[in-house]
N, CA, C and O atoms as a Tripos MOL2 file, in Angstrom:
@<TRIPOS>MOLECULE
protein
  320   319    80     0     0
PROTEIN
NO_CHARGES

@<TRIPOS>ATOM
      1 N          28.1010   68.3320   90.5590 N.3       1 ASP1
      2 CA         27.0290   69.6530   90.1830 C.3       1 ASP1
      3 C          27.5520   70.7570   90.1350 C.2       1 ASP1
      4 O          28.2180   71.2450   91.0480 O.2       1 ASP1
      5 N          27.2790   71.3510   88.9200 N.am      2 GLY2
      6 CA         28.5210   72.8280   88.6030 C.3       2 GLY2
      7 C          27.4180   73.7170   88.9520 C.2       2 GLY2
      8 O          27.5780   74.7440   88.2920 O.2       2 GLY2
      9 N          26.3430   73.8090   89.7000 N.am      3 SER3
     10 CA         25.3680   74.7470   90.0170 C.3       3 SER3
     11 C          25.6790   76.1260   90.7410 C.2       3 SER3
     12 O          25.0910   77.2010   90.6240 O.2       3 SER3
     13 N          26.9310   75.7350   91.6350 N.am      4 ARG4
     14 CA         27.4580   76.7670   92.4680 C.3       4 ARG4
     15 C          28.8980   77.1150   91.7750 C.2       4 ARG4
     16 O          29.5100   76.1860   91.2480 O.2       4 ARG4
     17 N          29.4280   78.3680   91.7640 N.am      5 THR5
     18 CA         30.4530   78.8150   91.7720 C.3       5 THR5
     19 C          32.0510   78.0000   92.6490 C.2       5 THR5
     20 O          31.9100   77.7090   93.8360 O.2       5 THR5
     21 N          33.0920   77.7790   92.1410 N.am      6 GLU6
     22 CA         34.0960   77.0730   92.8070 C.3       6 GLU6
     23 C          34.5890   78.4730   93.6440 C.2       6 GLU6
     24 O          35.1380   78.2500   94.7230 O.2       6 GLU6
     25 N          34.4870   79.4390   93.3670 N.am      7 ASN7
     26 CA         35.4330   80.5230   93.9470 C.3       7 ASN7
     27 C          34.3520   81.1710   94.6810 C.2       7 ASN7
     28 O          33.5630   81.9790   94.1910 O.2       7 ASN7
     29 N          34.3690   80.7640   95.8810 N.am      8 THR8
     30 CA         33.3880   81.2750   96.9440 C.3       8 THR8
     31 C          33.9320   82.0680   97.8690 C.2       8 THR8
     32 O          35.1340   82.3310   97.8550 O.2       8 THR8
     33 N          32.9860   82.5970   98.8930 N.am      9 ARG9
     34 CA         33.1600   83.5860  100.1420 C.3       9 ARG9
     35 C          32.2880   82.7530  101.0250 C.2       9 ARG9
     36 O          31.3730   82.0070  100.6760 O.2       9 ARG9
     37 N          32.7560   83.0240  102.3080 N.am     10 GLY10
     38 CA         32.3920   82.4170  103.8140 C.3      10 GLY10
     39 C          32.0400   83.3810  104.7530 C.2      10 GLY10
     40 O          32.5890   84.4780  104.8520 O.2      10 GLY10
     41 N          31.1310   82.9760  105.4390 N.am     11 SER11
     42 CA         30.9260   83.9470  106.6410 C.3      11 SER11
     43 C          30.2150   83.0600  107.7340 C.2      11 SER11
     44 O          29.6160   82.0120  107.4920 O.2      11 SER11
     45 N          30.3790   83.6660  109.0250 N.am     12 TYR12
     46 CA         29.6930   83.0940  110.2830 C.3      12 TYR12
     47 C          28.9620   84.2500  110.9820 C.2      12 TYR12
     48 O          29.0730   85.3670  110.4750 O.2      12 TYR12
     49 N          28.4030   84.1340  111.8250 N.am     13 PRO13
     50 CA         27.6700   85.0790  112.9920 C.3      13 PRO13
     51 C          28.9660   85.4190  114.0360 C.2      13 PRO13
     52 O          29.7620   84.7690  114.7140 O.2      13 PRO13
     53 N          28.7040   86.7160  113.7670 N.am     14 THR14
     54 CA         29.4200   87.5890  114.9770 C.3      14 THR14
     55 C          29.7880   86.9880  116.2920 C.2      14 THR14
     56 O          30.8970   87.0700  116.8190 O.2      14 THR14
     57 N          28.5720   86.2760  116.8430 N.am     15 TRP15
     58 CA         28.9000   85.9170  118.1940 C.3      15 TRP15
     59 C          29.9330   84.7500  118.3630 C.2      15 TRP15
     60 O          30.4130   84.2770  119.3930 O.2      15 TRP15
     61 N          30.1520   84.3950  116.9240 N.am     16 HIS16
     62 CA         31.4960   83.5430  117.3160 C.3      16 HIS16
     63 C          32.8100   83.8150  117.3280 C.2      16 HIS16
     64 O          33.7070   82.9720  117.3040 O.2      16 HIS16
     65 N          32.9790   85.3980  117.3770 N.am     17 ILE17
     66 CA         34.1760   86.3780  117.7020 C.3      17 ILE17
     67 C          34.2420   86.8540  119.0280 C.2      17 ILE17
     68 O          33.7350   87.9430  119.2950 O.2      17 ILE17
     69 N          34.7380   86.2550  119.7930 N.am     18 PRO18
     70 CA         34.8260   86.8330  121.7280 C.3      18 PRO18
     71 C          34.7780   88.5120  121.2780 C.2      18 PRO18
     72 O          33.8880   89.1280  121.8640 O.2      18 PRO18
     73 N          35.4360   89.1510  120.5240 N.am     19 ASN19
     74 CA         35.6690   90.5030  120.9200 C.3      19 ASN19
     75 C          34.9020   91.7810  119.8860 C.2      19 ASN19
     76 O          35.1570   92.9030  119.4500 O.2      19 ASN19
     77 N          33.7160   90.6570  119.8500 N.am     20 HIS20
     78 CA         33.0370   91.5160  118.3390 C.3      20 HIS20
     79 C          32.4810   92.9550  118.7800 C.2      20 HIS20
     80 O          32.2060   93.0520  119.9760 O.2      20 HIS20
     81 N          32.3060   93.9310  118.0870 N.am     21 GLU21
     82 CA         31.5970   95.1290  118.4350 C.3      21 GLU21
     83 C          29.8910   94.9950  118.0180 C.2      21 GLU21
     84 O          29.4630   95.3450  116.9180 O.2      21 GLU21
     85 N          29.2530   94.5730  118.8290 N.am     22 PRO22
     86 CA         27.9610   94.3670  118.8780 C.3      22 PRO22
     87 C          26.9570   95.5450  117.9820 C.2      22 PRO22
     88 O          25.9280   95.2740  117.3620 O.2      22 PRO22
     89 N          27.4940   96.6750  118.1050 N.am     23 THR23
     90 CA         26.6960   97.4840  116.9140 C.3      23 THR23
     91 C          26.9800   97.5230  115.7550 C.2      23 THR23
     92 O          26.2720   98.1910  115.0010 O.2      23 THR23
     93 N          28.0550   96.8470  115.2860 N.am     24 GLY24
     94 CA         28.5330   96.4900  113.8020 C.3      24 GLY24
     95 C          29.4620   97.8260  113.3590 C.2      24 GLY24
     96 O          30.0790   97.9910  112.3070 O.2      24 GLY24
     97 N          29.3620   98.6140  114.3800 N.am     25 LYS25
     98 CA         29.7280  100.1960  113.6480 C.3      25 LYS25
     99 C          31.1630  100.0850  114.3950 C.2      25 LYS25
    100 O          31.2250   99.7650  115.5820 O.2      25 LYS25
    101 N          32.4390  100.4010  113.5300 N.am     26 ALA26
    102 CA         33.7700  101.1130  113.3680 C.3      26 ALA26
    103 C          34.3730  101.8850  112.7050 C.2      26 ALA26
    104 O          33.9010  102.3910  111.6860 O.2      26 ALA26
    105 N          35.5230  102.1200  113.1520 N.am     27 GLY27
    106 CA         36.1470  103.2840  112.1360 C.3      27 GLY27
    107 C          36.2630  102.8240  111.0820 C.2      27 GLY27
    108 O          35.6090  101.7900  110.9500 O.2      27 GLY27
    109 N          37.0790  103.2680  109.8270 N.am     28 HIS28
    110 CA         37.5270  103.0910  108.9250 C.3      28 HIS28
    111 C          38.6510  102.2270  108.8010 C.2      28 HIS28
    112 O          39.4880  102.6840  109.5800 O.2      28 HIS28
    113 N          39.1430  101.1570  108.1980 N.am     29 ALA29
    114 CA         40.2320  100.3050  108.4580 C.3      29 ALA29
    115 C          41.2950  101.0110  107.6750 C.2      29 ALA29
    116 O          41.2240  101.5870  106.5890 O.2      29 ALA29
    117 N          42.3880  100.8070  108.5670 N.am     30 LYS30
    118 CA         43.5950  101.5790  108.4940 C.3      30 LYS30
    119 C          44.6350  100.7460  107.3090 C.2      30 LYS30
    120 O          45.1820  101.3350  106.3770 O.2      30 LYS30
    121 N          44.7770   99.0220  107.6280 N.am     31 ASN31
    122 CA         45.1880   97.8950  106.8150 C.3      31 ASN31
    123 C          44.2060   97.2030  106.2980 C.2      31 ASN31
    124 O          43.1250   97.2120  106.8860 O.2      31 ASN31
    125 N          44.3590   96.4910  105.1490 N.am     32 VAL32
    126 CA         43.7620   95.6900  104.5340 C.3      32 VAL32
    127 C          44.2550   94.7150  103.7660 C.2      32 VAL32
    128 O          44.5990   95.0110  102.6220 O.2      32 VAL32
    129 N          44.4050   93.2190  104.2820 N.am     33 ILE33
    130 CA         45.1880   92.4460  103.8410 C.3      33 ILE33
    131 C          44.7480   91.4110  102.9410 C.2      33 ILE33
    132 O          44.1080   90.4820  103.4330 O.2      33 ILE33
    133 N          45.0480   91.4180  101.3740 N.am     34 PHE34
    134 CA         44.0450   90.5000  100.4280 C.3      34 PHE34
    135 C          44.5770   89.1890  100.5190 C.2      34 PHE34
    136 O          45.7750   89.2100  100.8000 O.2      34 PHE34
    137 N          44.0280   87.8970  100.3560 N.am     35 LEU35
    138 CA         44.4760   86.7620  100.6160 C.3      35 LEU35
    139 C          44.3210   86.2530   98.9680 C.2      35 LEU35
    140 O          43.1360   86.0120   98.7350 O.2      35 LEU35
    141 N          44.9970   86.0810   98.0560 N.am     36 ALA36
    142 CA         45.0540   85.4510   97.0170 C.3      36 ALA36
    143 C          45.9420   84.5490   96.3920 C.2      36 ALA36
    144 O          47.1280   84.6270   96.7110 O.2      36 ALA36
    145 N          45.5060   83.5030   95.3590 N.am     37 CYS37
    146 CA         46.4570   82.3980   95.0360 C.3      37 CYS37
    147 C          46.9250   83.1980   93.8090 C.2      37 CYS37
    148 O          46.1200   83.4210   92.9050 O.2      37 CYS37
    149 N          48.0380   83.5850   93.7460 N.am     38 ASP38
    150 CA         48.5530   84.4400   92.3850 C.3      38 ASP38
    151 C          49.4570   83.6560   91.5360 C.2      38 ASP38
    152 O          50.6420   83.7750   91.8480 O.2      38 ASP38
    153 N          49.2430   83.0010   90.6950 N.am     39 ALA39
    154 CA         50.2190   82.0120   90.1630 C.3      39 ALA39
    155 C          50.8630   83.0950   89.1040 C.2      39 ALA39
    156 O          51.9740   82.9420   88.5940 O.2      39 ALA39
    157 N          49.9190   84.3120   88.8290 N.am     40 PHE40
    158 CA         50.6840   85.2820   87.3940 C.3      40 PHE40
    159 C          51.5690   86.4370   87.7470 C.2      40 PHE40
    160 O          52.1930   86.9830   86.8370 O.2      40 PHE40
    161 N          51.6840   86.8600   88.9660 N.am     41 GLY41
    162 CA         52.1870   88.1620   89.3410 C.3      41 GLY41
    163 C          51.0870   89.0840   89.1160 C.2      41 GLY41
    164 O          51.5670   90.1060   88.6250 O.2      41 GLY41
    165 N          49.8130   89.1870   89.2540 N.am     42 VAL42
    166 CA         48.8540   90.3250   89.1860 C.3      42 VAL42
    167 C          49.1090   90.9580   90.2840 C.2      42 VAL42
    168 O          49.6090   92.0830   90.2770 O.2      42 VAL42
    169 N          48.7560   90.2290   91.5120 N.am     43 LEU43
    170 CA         49.1160   91.0480   92.7690 C.3      43 LEU43
    171 C          50.5310   90.9110   93.0490 C.2      43 LEU43
    172 O          51.1230   89.9360   92.5860 O.2      43 LEU43
    173 N          51.1560   91.7850   93.7650 N.am     44 PRO44
    174 CA         52.5780   91.7390   94.1810 C.3      44 PRO44
    175 C          52.4810   90.9890   95.3280 C.2      44 PRO44
    176 O          51.3680   90.9980   95.8540 O.2      44 PRO44
    177 N          53.5910   90.1550   96.0130 N.am     45 PRO45
    178 CA         53.3350   89.5460   97.3840 C.3      45 PRO45
    179 C          53.0170   90.5220   98.5790 C.2      45 PRO45
    180 O          52.1770   90.3050   99.4530 O.2      45 PRO45
    181 N          54.0140   91.8930   98.4500 N.am     46 VAL46
    182 CA         53.5080   92.6060   99.2180 C.3      46 VAL46
    183 C          53.4090   93.9810   98.9130 C.2      46 VAL46
    184 O          54.5200   94.4890   98.7590 O.2      46 VAL46
    185 N          52.2000   94.9660   98.7360 N.am     47 SER47
    186 CA         52.3760   96.0630   98.0060 C.3      47 SER47
    187 C          51.5140   97.0470   99.0340 C.2      47 SER47
    188 O          50.7770   96.6900   99.9530 O.2      47 SER47
    189 N          51.8300   98.3880   98.5970 N.am     48 LYS48
    190 CA         50.8650   99.3210   99.2050 C.3      48 LYS48
    191 C          49.8800  100.2630   98.5730 C.2      48 LYS48
    192 O          49.9740  101.4540   98.2730 O.2      48 LYS48
    193 N          48.9550   99.4330   98.4640 N.am     49 LEU49
    194 CA         47.6830  100.0850   97.3790 C.3      49 LEU49
    195 C          46.8480  101.4170   97.6130 C.2      49 LEU49
    196 O          46.6910  101.6840   98.8050 O.2      49 LEU49
    197 N          46.3910  102.1360   96.8770 N.am     50 THR50
    198 CA         45.4380  103.2580   96.8630 C.3      50 THR50
    199 C          43.9730  102.4840   97.2210 C.2      50 THR50
    200 O          43.7080  101.2840   97.1380 O.2      50 THR50
    201 N          43.2020  103.5090   97.6080 N.am     51 THR51
    202 CA         41.8590  103.1980   97.9130 C.3      51 THR51
    203 C          41.2480  102.5070   96.7350 C.2      51 THR51
    204 O          40.5210  101.5140   96.7410 O.2      51 THR51
    205 N          41.6160  103.1170   95.8630 N.am     52 LYS52
    206 CA         41.1650  102.5780   94.1690 C.3      52 LYS52
    207 C          41.4460  101.2880   93.9990 C.2      52 LYS52
    208 O          40.6950  100.3250   93.8440 O.2      52 LYS52
    209 N          43.0850  101.4010   94.0610 N.am     53 GLN53
    210 CA         43.5110   99.9890   93.9740 C.3      53 GLN53
    211 C          43.0770   99.0200   94.7060 C.2      53 GLN53
    212 O          42.9620   97.8980   94.2110 O.2      53 GLN53
    213 N          42.7480   99.2700   96.0470 N.am     54 SER54
    214 CA         42.5120   98.0390   96.7500 C.3      54 SER54
    215 C          40.6630   97.6500   96.2250 C.2      54 SER54
    216 O          40.2800   96.4820   96.3040 O.2      54 SER54
    217 N          39.8570   98.5750   95.8060 N.am     55 LEU55
    218 CA         38.4900   98.6380   95.4860 C.3      55 LEU55
    219 C          38.8940   97.4910   94.2540 C.2      55 LEU55
    220 O          38.5550   96.3080   94.2620 O.2      55 LEU55
    221 N          39.5800   98.0700   93.3720 N.am     56 TYR56
    222 CA         39.4140   97.2730   92.2990 C.3      56 TYR56
    223 C          39.9890   95.6450   92.7450 C.2      56 TYR56
    224 O          39.3210   94.6270   92.5610 O.2      56 TYR56
    225 N          40.7660   95.6630   93.0920 N.am     57 HIS57
    226 CA         41.1420   94.0390   93.5080 C.3      57 HIS57
    227 C          40.1330   93.2130   94.1960 C.2      57 HIS57
    228 O          39.7810   92.0870   93.8450 O.2      57 HIS57
    229 N          39.6110   94.0210   95.4210 N.am     58 LEU58
    230 CA         38.3040   93.4530   96.0680 C.3      58 LEU58
    231 C          37.3840   93.1190   94.9780 C.2      58 LEU58
    232 O          37.0450   91.9420   94.8560 O.2      58 LEU58
    233 N          36.9840   93.9130   94.2540 N.am     59 VAL59
    234 CA         35.4410   93.4970   93.4290 C.3      59 VAL59
    235 C          35.9560   92.7840   92.4270 C.2      59 VAL59
    236 O          35.0400   92.1330   91.9230 O.2      59 VAL59
    237 N          36.9990   92.5810   91.8750 N.am     60 SER60
    238 CA         37.6310   91.6790   90.7890 C.3      60 SER60
    239 C          37.6730   90.0740   91.2470 C.2      60 SER60
    240 O          37.3840   89.0610   90.6090 O.2      60 SER60
    241 N          38.0640   90.2240   92.3700 N.am     61 GLY61
    242 CA         37.8060   88.8880   93.1080 C.3      61 GLY61
    243 C          39.1200   87.6750   92.3550 C.2      61 GLY61
    244 O          38.8870   86.4670   92.2950 O.2      61 GLY61
    245 N          40.0050   88.0890   92.0150 N.am     62 TYR62
    246 CA         41.2760   87.5410   91.4790 C.3      62 TYR62
    247 C          41.8460   86.6210   92.4250 C.2      62 TYR62
    248 O          42.2080   86.7550   93.5940 O.2      62 TYR62
    249 N          41.8300   85.3610   91.3810 N.am     63 THR63
    250 CA         42.6690   84.3140   92.3340 C.3      63 THR63
    251 C          43.3840   83.4010   90.8330 C.2      63 THR63
    252 O          43.7270   83.8040   89.7210 O.2      63 THR63
    253 N          43.3830   82.3080   91.3490 N.am     64 ALA64
    254 CA         44.0790   81.3380   90.4360 C.3      64 ALA64
    255 C          43.8880   79.7770   90.8060 C.2      64 ALA64
    256 O          44.1020   79.3810   91.9520 O.2      64 ALA64
    257 N          43.4820   78.9350   89.7900 N.am     65 LYS65
    258 CA         43.4490   77.6000   90.2290 C.3      65 LYS65
    259 C          44.5960   76.9620   89.9860 C.2      65 LYS65
    260 O          44.8510   76.7460   88.8010 O.2      65 LYS65
    261 N          45.4390   76.5650   90.8890 N.am     66 VAL66
    262 CA         46.6480   75.7050   90.7960 C.3      66 VAL66
    263 C          46.6810   73.9980   91.2160 C.2      66 VAL66
    264 O          45.9200   73.4480   92.0130 O.2      66 VAL66
    265 N          47.7080   73.4060   90.4900 N.am     67 ALA67
    266 CA         47.5140   72.0700   90.2920 C.3      67 ALA67
    267 C          47.7100   71.4580   92.3220 C.2      67 ALA67
    268 O          48.5780   71.7770   93.1350 O.2      67 ALA67
    269 N          46.7870   70.7530   92.4450 N.am     68 GLY68
    270 CA         47.1840   70.5520   93.8260 C.3      68 GLY68
    271 C          46.0710   71.0100   94.7400 C.2      68 GLY68
    272 O          45.9570   70.5430   95.8730 O.2      68 GLY68
    273 N          45.0600   72.1360   94.1390 N.am     69 THR69
    274 CA         43.9760   72.4460   94.9150 C.3      69 THR69
    275 C          42.9040   72.3260   94.1060 C.2      69 THR69
    276 O          41.8960   72.0580   94.7610 O.2      69 THR69
    277 N          42.7850   72.3830   93.3820 N.am     70 GLU70
    278 CA         41.4210   71.9420   92.2030 C.3      70 GLU70
    279 C          41.7480   70.5990   91.4500 C.2      70 GLU70
    280 O          42.7890   70.1870   90.9370 O.2      70 GLU70
    281 N          40.4900   70.0660   91.5650 N.am     71 GLN71
    282 CA         40.6980   68.7820   90.7540 C.3      71 GLN71
    283 C          40.8420   68.7810   89.7040 C.2      71 GLN71
    284 O          40.0160   69.4940   89.1340 O.2      71 GLN71
    285 N          41.5960   68.2590   89.0060 N.am     72 GLY72
    286 CA         41.5150   68.0980   87.5730 C.3      72 GLY72
    287 C          42.7710   69.4310   87.0500 C.2      72 GLY72
    288 O          43.2460   69.2260   85.9330 O.2      72 GLY72
    289 N          43.0520   70.1330   87.4540 N.am     73 VAL73
    290 CA         43.9010   71.2030   87.1100 C.3      73 VAL73
    291 C          45.6000   70.6790   87.3080 C.2      73 VAL73
    292 O          46.1150   70.2400   88.3360 O.2      73 VAL73
    293 N          46.1520   70.8650   86.1430 N.am     74 THR74
    294 CA         47.8880   70.3600   85.9670 C.3      74 THR74
    295 C          48.7170   71.7670   86.0830 C.2      74 THR74
    296 O          49.8360   71.8970   86.5780 O.2      74 THR74
    297 N          47.7920   72.9220   85.4310 N.am     75 GLU75
    298 CA         48.7780   74.2190   85.2590 C.3      75 GLU75
    299 C          48.0500   75.1170   85.7960 C.2      75 GLU75
    300 O          46.8330   74.9420   85.7410 O.2      75 GLU75
    301 N          48.4430   76.0220   86.2950 N.am     76 PRO76
    302 CA         47.8420   77.4360   86.7020 C.3      76 PRO76
    303 C          46.9190   77.8960   86.0120 C.2      76 PRO76
    304 O          47.0450   77.8080   84.7900 O.2      76 PRO76
    305 N          45.7580   78.5010   86.5490 N.am     77 MET77
    306 CA         44.6280   79.0470   85.7770 C.3      77 MET77
    307 C          44.2340   80.3700   86.1310 C.2      77 MET77
    308 O          44.1460   80.3620   87.3580 O.2      77 MET77
    309 N          43.9080   81.6760   85.6310 N.am     78 ALA78
    310 CA         43.8070   82.4650   86.0160 C.3      78 ALA78
    311 C          42.1220   82.7020   86.1740 C.2      78 ALA78
    312 O          41.3620   82.6730   85.2060 O.2      78 ALA78
    313 N          41.6450   82.9640   87.7150 N.am     79 THR79
    314 CA         39.8370   82.8350   87.2670 C.3      79 THR79
    315 C          39.2830   84.3170   88.4400 C.2      79 THR79
    316 O          39.9290   85.0330   89.2040 O.2      79 THR79
    317 N          38.0950   84.2710   88.1440 N.am     80 PHE80
    318 CA         37.9230   85.7420   88.9740 C.3      80 PHE80
    319 C          36.3670   85.3260   89.3490 C.2      80 PHE80
    320 O          35.6670   86.0910   90.0120 O.2      80 PHE80
@<TRIPOS>BOND
     1     1     2 1
     2     2     3 1
     3     3     4 2
     4     3     5 am
     5     5     6 1
     6     6     7 1
     7     7     8 2
     8     7     9 am
     9     9    10 1
    10    10    11 1
    11    11    12 2
    12    11    13 am
    13    13    14 1
    14    14    15 1
    15    15    16 2
    16    15    17 am
    17    17    18 1
    18    18    19 1
    19    19    20 2
    20    19    21 am
    21    21    22 1
    22    22    23 1
    23    23    24 2
    24    23    25 am
    25    25    26 1
    26    26    27 1
    27    27    28 2
    28    27    29 am
    29    29    30 1
    30    30    31 1
    31    31    32 2
    32    31    33 am
    33    33    34 1
    34    34    35 1
    35    35    36 2
    36    35    37 am
    37    37    38 1
    38    38    39 1
    39    39    40 2
    40    39    41 am
    41    41    42 1
    42    42    43 1
    43    43    44 2
    44    43    45 am
    45    45    46 1
    46    46    47 1
    47    47    48 2
    48    47    49 am
    49    49    50 1
    50    50    51 1
    51    51    52 2
    52    51    53 am
    53    53    54 1
    54    54    55 1
    55    55    56 2
    56    55    57 am
    57    57    58 1
    58    58    59 1
    59    59    60 2
    60    59    61 am
    61    61    62 1
    62    62    63 1
    63    63    64 2
    64    63    65 am
    65    65    66 1
    66    66    67 1
    67    67    68 2
    68    67    69 am
    69    69    70 1
    70    70    71 1
    71    71    72 2
    72    71    73 am
    73    73    74 1
    74    74    75 1
    75    75    76 2
    76    75    77 am
    77    77    78 1
    78    78    79 1
    79    79    80 2
    80    79    81 am
    81    81    82 1
    82    82    83 1
    83    83    84 2
    84    83    85 am
    85    85    86 1
    86    86    87 1
    87    87    88 2
    88    87    89 am
    89    89    90 1
    90    90    91 1
    91    91    92 2
    92    91    93 am
    93    93    94 1
    94    94    95 1
    95    95    96 2
    96    95    97 am
    97    97    98 1
    98    98    99 1
    99    99   100 2
   100    99   101 am
   101   101   102 1
   102   102   103 1
   103   103   104 2
   104   103   105 am
   105   105   106 1
   106   106   107 1
   107   107   108 2
   108   107   109 am
   109   109   110 1
   110   110   111 1
   111   111   112 2
   112   111   113 am
   113   113   114 1
   114   114   115 1
   115   115   116 2
   116   115   117 am
   117   117   118 1
   118   118   119 1
   119   119   120 2
   120   119   121 am
   121   121   122 1
   122   122   123 1
   123   123   124 2
   124   123   125 am
   125   125   126 1
   126   126   127 1
   127   127   128 2
   128   127   129 am
   129   129   130 1
   130   130   131 1
   131   131   132 2
   132   131   133 am
   133   133   134 1
   134   134   135 1
   135   135   136 2
   136   135   137 am
   137   137   138 1
   138   138   139 1
   139   139   140 2
   140   139   141 am
   141   141   142 1
   142   142   143 1
   143   143   144 2
   144   143   145 am
   145   145   146 1
   146   146   147 1
   147   147   148 2
   148   147   149 am
   149   149   150 1
   150   150   151 1
   151   151   152 2
   152   151   153 am
   153   153   154 1
   154   154   155 1
   155   155   156 2
   156   155   157 am
   157   157   158 1
   158   158   159 1
   159   159   160 2
   160   159   161 am
   161   161   162 1
   162   162   163 1
   163   163   164 2
   164   163   165 am
   165   165   166 1
   166   166   167 1
   167   167   168 2
   168   167   169 am
   169   169   170 1
   170   170   171 1
   171   171   172 2
   172   171   173 am
   173   173   174 1
   174   174   175 1
   175   175   176 2
   176   175   177 am
   177   177   178 1
   178   178   179 1
   179   179   180 2
   180   179   181 am
   181   181   182 1
   182   182   183 1
   183   183   184 2
   184   183   185 am
   185   185   186 1
   186   186   187 1
   187   187   188 2
   188   187   189 am
   189   189   190 1
   190   190   191 1
   191   191   192 2
   192   191   193 am
   193   193   194 1
   194   194   195 1
   195   195   196 2
   196   195   197 am
   197   197   198 1
   198   198   199 1
   199   199   200 2
   200   199   201 am
   201   201   202 1
   202   202   203 1
   203   203   204 2
   204   203   205 am
   205   205   206 1
   206   206   207 1
   207   207   208 2
   208   207   209 am
   209   209   210 1
   210   210   211 1
   211   211   212 2
   212   211   213 am
   213   213   214 1
   214   214   215 1
   215   215   216 2
   216   215   217 am
   217   217   218 1
   218   218   219 1
   219   219   220 2
   220   219   221 am
   221   221   222 1
   222   222   223 1
   223   223   224 2
   224   223   225 am
   225   225   226 1
   226   226   227 1
   227   227   228 2
   228   227   229 am
   229   229   230 1
   230   230   231 1
   231   231   232 2
   232   231   233 am
   233   233   234 1
   234   234   235 1
   235   235   236 2
   236   235   237 am
   237   237   238 1
   238   238   239 1
   239   239   240 2
   240   239   241 am
   241   241   242 1
   242   242   243 1
   243   243   244 2
   244   243   245 am
   245   245   246 1
   246   246   247 1
   247   247   248 2
   248   247   249 am
   249   249   250 1
   250   250   251 1
   251   251   252 2
   252   251   253 am
   253   253   254 1
   254   254   255 1
   255   255   256 2
   256   255   257 am
   257   257   258 1
   258   258   259 1
   259   259   260 2
   260   259   261 am
   261   261   262 1
   262   262   263 1
   263   263   264 2
   264   263   265 am
   265   265   266 1
   266   266   267 1
   267   267   268 2
   268   267   269 am
   269   269   270 1
   270   270   271 1
   271   271   272 2
   272   271   273 am
   273   273   274 1
   274   274   275 1
   275   275   276 2
   276   275   277 am
   277   277   278 1
   278   278   279 1
   279   279   280 2
   280   279   281 am
   281   281   282 1
   282   282   283 1
   283   283   284 2
   284   283   285 am
   285   285   286 1
   286   286   287 1
   287   287   288 2
   288   287   289 am
   289   289   290 1
   290   290   291 1
   291   291   292 2
   292   291   293 am
   293   293   294 1
   294   294   295 1
   295   295   296 2
   296   295   297 am
   297   297   298 1
   298   298   299 1
   299   299   300 2
   300   299   301 am
   301   301   302 1
   302   302   303 1
   303   303   304 2
   304   303   305 am
   305   305   306 1
   306   306   307 1
   307   307   308 2
   308   307   309 am
   309   309   310 1
   310   310   311 1
   311   311   312 2
   312   311   313 am
   313   313   314 1
   314   314   315 1
   315   315   316 2
   316   315   317 am
   317   317   318 1
   318   318   319 1
   319   319   320 2
@<TRIPOS>SUBSTRUCTURE
     1 ASP1         2 RESIDUE 1 A ASP
     2 GLY2         6 RESIDUE 1 A GLY
     3 SER3        10 RESIDUE 1 A SER
     4 ARG4        14 RESIDUE 1 A ARG
     5 THR5        18 RESIDUE 1 A THR
     6 GLU6        22 RESIDUE 1 A GLU
     7 ASN7        26 RESIDUE 1 A ASN
     8 THR8        30 RESIDUE 1 A THR
     9 ARG9        34 RESIDUE 1 A ARG
    10 GLY10       38 RESIDUE 1 A GLY
    11 SER11       42 RESIDUE 1 A SER
    12 TYR12       46 RESIDUE 1 A TYR
    13 PRO13       50 RESIDUE 1 A PRO
    14 THR14       54 RESIDUE 1 A THR
    15 TRP15       58 RESIDUE 1 A TRP
    16 HIS16       62 RESIDUE 1 A HIS
    17 ILE17       66 RESIDUE 1 A ILE
    18 PRO18       70 RESIDUE 1 A PRO
    19 ASN19       74 RESIDUE 1 A ASN
    20 HIS20       78 RESIDUE 1 A HIS
    21 GLU21       82 RESIDUE 1 A GLU
    22 PRO22       86 RESIDUE 1 A PRO
    23 THR23       90 RESIDUE 1 A THR
    24 GLY24       94 RESIDUE 1 A GLY
    25 LYS25       98 RESIDUE 1 A LYS
    26 ALA26      102 RESIDUE 1 A ALA
    27 GLY27      106 RESIDUE 1 A GLY
    28 HIS28      110 RESIDUE 1 A HIS
    29 ALA29      114 RESIDUE 1 A ALA
    30 LYS30      118 RESIDUE 1 A LYS
    31 ASN31      122 RESIDUE 1 A ASN
    32 VAL32      126 RESIDUE 1 A VAL
    33 ILE33      130 RESIDUE 1 A ILE
    34 PHE34      134 RESIDUE 1 A PHE
    35 LEU35      138 RESIDUE 1 A LEU
    36 ALA36      142 RESIDUE 1 A ALA
    37 CYS37      146 RESIDUE 1 A CYS
    38 ASP38      150 RESIDUE 1 A ASP
    39 ALA39      154 RESIDUE 1 A ALA
    40 PHE40      158 RESIDUE 1 A PHE
    41 GLY41      162 RESIDUE 1 A GLY
    42 VAL42      166 RESIDUE 1 A VAL
    43 LEU43      170 RESIDUE 1 A LEU
    44 PRO44      174 RESIDUE 1 A PRO
    45 PRO45      178 RESIDUE 1 A PRO
    46 VAL46      182 RESIDUE 1 A VAL
    47 SER47      186 RESIDUE 1 A SER
    48 LYS48      190 RESIDUE 1 A LYS
    49 LEU49      194 RESIDUE 1 A LEU
    50 THR50      198 RESIDUE 1 A THR
    51 THR51      202 RESIDUE 1 A THR
    52 LYS52      206 RESIDUE 1 A LYS
    53 GLN53      210 RESIDUE 1 A GLN
    54 SER54      214 RESIDUE 1 A SER
    55 LEU55      218 RESIDUE 1 A LEU
    56 TYR56      222 RESIDUE 1 A TYR
    57 HIS57      226 RESIDUE 1 A HIS
    58 LEU58      230 RESIDUE 1 A LEU
    59 VAL59      234 RESIDUE 1 A VAL
    60 SER60      238 RESIDUE 1 A SER
    61 GLY61      242 RESIDUE 1 A GLY
    62 TYR62      246 RESIDUE 1 A TYR
    63 THR63      250 RESIDUE 1 A THR
    64 ALA64      254 RESIDUE 1 A ALA
    65 LYS65      258 RESIDUE 1 A LYS
    66 VAL66      262 RESIDUE 1 A VAL
    67 ALA67      266 RESIDUE 1 A ALA
    68 GLY68      270 RESIDUE 1 A GLY
    69 THR69      274 RESIDUE 1 A THR
    70 GLU70      278 RESIDUE 1 A GLU
    71 GLN71      282 RESIDUE 1 A GLN
    72 GLY72      286 RESIDUE 1 A GLY
    73 VAL73      290 RESIDUE 1 A VAL
    74 THR74      294 RESIDUE 1 A THR
    75 GLU75      298 RESIDUE 1 A GLU
    76 PRO76      302 RESIDUE 1 A PRO
    77 MET77      306 RESIDUE 1 A MET
    78 ALA78      310 RESIDUE 1 A ALA
    79 THR79      314 RESIDUE 1 A THR
    80 PHE80      318 RESIDUE 1 A PHE
C-alpha cells in the first residue's frame, strides 16, 4: 500500500516521559541535533548551524534511502 509516505515522523503522549513539563512551556532550545541518513554529504557529520540553516534543514526533511534499510534499494537515493 503506497498511500502513506515512507519518510514519516512519530510521536507519543508526554506522560510517557517521566520528567516532562506538564505546562508544555519551556525556554528556547540551546542545542538541536538532526538525525539524518545522509549518503551524499548534504549535512556535515557535525556542524554548527545558524537559526535559518537549522530551520531550512528541519523543514526540508532531507534524508537518504540506503541499501539494507529500504526494500528494493541497491544504491543510495536522496529523498525529502
